[in-house]
N, C-alpha and C positions, 0 to 999 in steps of 0.2 A: 188292665190286668186285675185291678181291685174288683171291678164289676164281674169279671170272669170267675173270680174265686169267692164271690159273696155267698154263694150257696154250695160251695164245695164241701165234700165230705172230708173227714180227717185224713183218710188215705189219699185223696186227691190233693189235699194241701201238702202232705209230706212229699208227694211226687213233684209238685210244682215248686216247692221251696228248696228242695235238696240241692240242685245244681248251684243256685246262688248262695246257698248256705256255705258251701265249700269255699267259695271265694272269700267270704267274711271270716271263716274259720282260720284262714291263713294268717290273719292279723290278730283276731281275738281268741283263737283256739276254739274248740268245740264247746262253746259256752253259751249261757243265756244271752250275753252281750251280742254274740254273733247271730243268734237266733232273732233277737230284737231288731238288729240292723237289717237282717234279711226281710223280716216281716214289714218293717217300715218301708223298705225299698219297693216292696210288691203290694203295698196297700192292704196288708192283712193285719187284723187286730192282734196285738202282741199276746194277749191272754189266750186267744184261740190258737195261735202258733205254738205257744208253750204246751197247750193241751195236746196238740198233734204230736209233739215230741216229749211226751211225759216221761219217757225213758231216759232223758238226758243225753249226754254226749254219745253214748253207744247207739241210741236210737237215731241220732242225727247221722252218724257215720253209716249205719245200716241203710238209711234212706239214700245217702249219696252213692254208696256202692251199688244199690239197686238202680239208680239213675244211670250209672256207668254201664250196667248190663243192658239197659234199654237202648242207650245210644250206640253201644257196640253192635247190637242186633240191627239197628237202623243203618249203620255204616257198612255192615257186611251182610247183606241180604242173602237168602238161600241160593239164588242164582249165581252170585259172585263166588261163594264158597264151593259150590258144586263144580266149578271149573278147576279147582285146585286139588292136589293130592293131600292126603291127611296131614302130612308133615307141614305143608304150606298153610293149611287151614289153622292148625294150632299156632303156628308162628304168627300168622296174621291176626288171630284173635287176641293173643297176648300183647302184641305190639299195638294193636288198636286200643286196648284197654289203657295202656300206658300213655298213648297219645291223648286220650280223653282226659286223663288225670294230670297230664303235664302242666297245664296252666295253673293248677292248684297243687303243685308238688309239696309246698310247705304244709298245706292242709292234710295231705296224705301222710307226711312225716309225723304230724301231730296225731293223726288217726292211728297209725301203727303203734305209736308210743302208748296210747290209751288202751288199745287192744292187747298190748303186751303185758298189761297189769294182771297179776294172778286172778283177781276177782272177775276178769273179763275173758279168761281163757276159753271157757265153754262157748261163749258168744263169738269169739274170734274164730274158733274152729268151725262153727256153724256158717259164718259168713264166708270163710275160705272155701268150704265145701260147696256153698251155693254158687259162688263165682265159677268154680271148676265145673260144676254141673251144667251151668248155663253155657259155658264154652263148649263142652263136649256135645251138648244137645244141638247147638248151632253147627257144630262140625259134622253132625249127622249120626252120632253114636246112638245105637239102639240096643246095646248089650243089656241083658237082664240077669246075667249070672254074676259070678264073683268079679268078672272083668269090669262090670259097672262101677264097682267100688275101687278097684285097683287103678283104673284109668283116672278117676277123680283125685285119688291120693297123689298119683304121679304129677298130674297137672298142677295141683295145689302146691306141690313142692317146687316145681319149676317156676311157677308164678311168684311164690314167696321169695325164692332166691333172686329172681330177676328184679323184684321190687327193691331188695336190699342194695343192689348195684345201682338201680335207677335213681334212688334217693341221693346218691353220692356222685352221680354222673353229670359233669359239666361239658362234655364233648359235644361237638356240633351234631344236631339231630339225634342226640343220645346214641351216638354210634357205638360207644363202649357197651351200653346196655344191650343193644341189638346183637352185637358180636357175642356177648356173654350168653344170651338166649340161644343163639345158633349153636354155640359150643355145647351147652347143656343138652340140647336135643340130639346133636351129633354123637355125644358121648353115649347116650342111651342106645342109639342106633348101632354104634360100634360094639357095644357090649352084647347086644342081641346077636349081631353077626358072629362074634366070637363064640358065644354059647352054642349057636346053631352048628358051628364047625366042630366044636368039642364033642357034641352029642350026635354028630352025624346027621343033623336035620337040614340037609342041604336043600330040601324042597320048601322049607318054611321061610317066608320072607321076613325081614326085620320089621318090627312093629313098635310104634310109640306106646302102645297100650301095655307093653310088658315092662317089667322092672320098675314099676311105679313105686313100690315100697322101698326101693333102694336109695331114693333121695331122702335126706334126713333133715330137710328144712321144714319148719312148721307152716301150715297153710294160713294165709291171711287173705 
């Protein structure tokens, strides 16, 4: 591994170190100590690793979230998602993200605490938006109008709320989290059906892309 990374760019180093960094962050927090341990384990010079993550804890968290995006895309290729309905795609994408993060749940807990700090609010919102955008793109979304934004706000809300449950969930296979996610999505579908009936829009099918702004959870 050391030889493979000997001539790596800083971007390549961040990508390579991020998954292992999360495992160390579970014990040492998103700290220089965690970064040093990760660099040592992968045969990377500590000073070079610190240069790659010059932005500190938030930069480390950013890289880890990006690595989750890549792994999610690998586990759910286009041909797999294409066989699902949109509701199933969104459910699968959120659940897959949580499955990837599950081995490092303590690192996720620490990451959320850091991103919740007032000075990190803008960066937290950016990371939440990026995750939602990746999921919608994988789901096949091509909206270019206001729906582009409302869909991502909705999914960010669902994901943030589900993470809050996930971090406290000790049930087998995180069954409580999965049930919560299913309820959140069903609530949106039911609300859309009720609205359609009230306004006589009987020919309009319920859609997950509506009522995005009605969720009041912050994106993470």
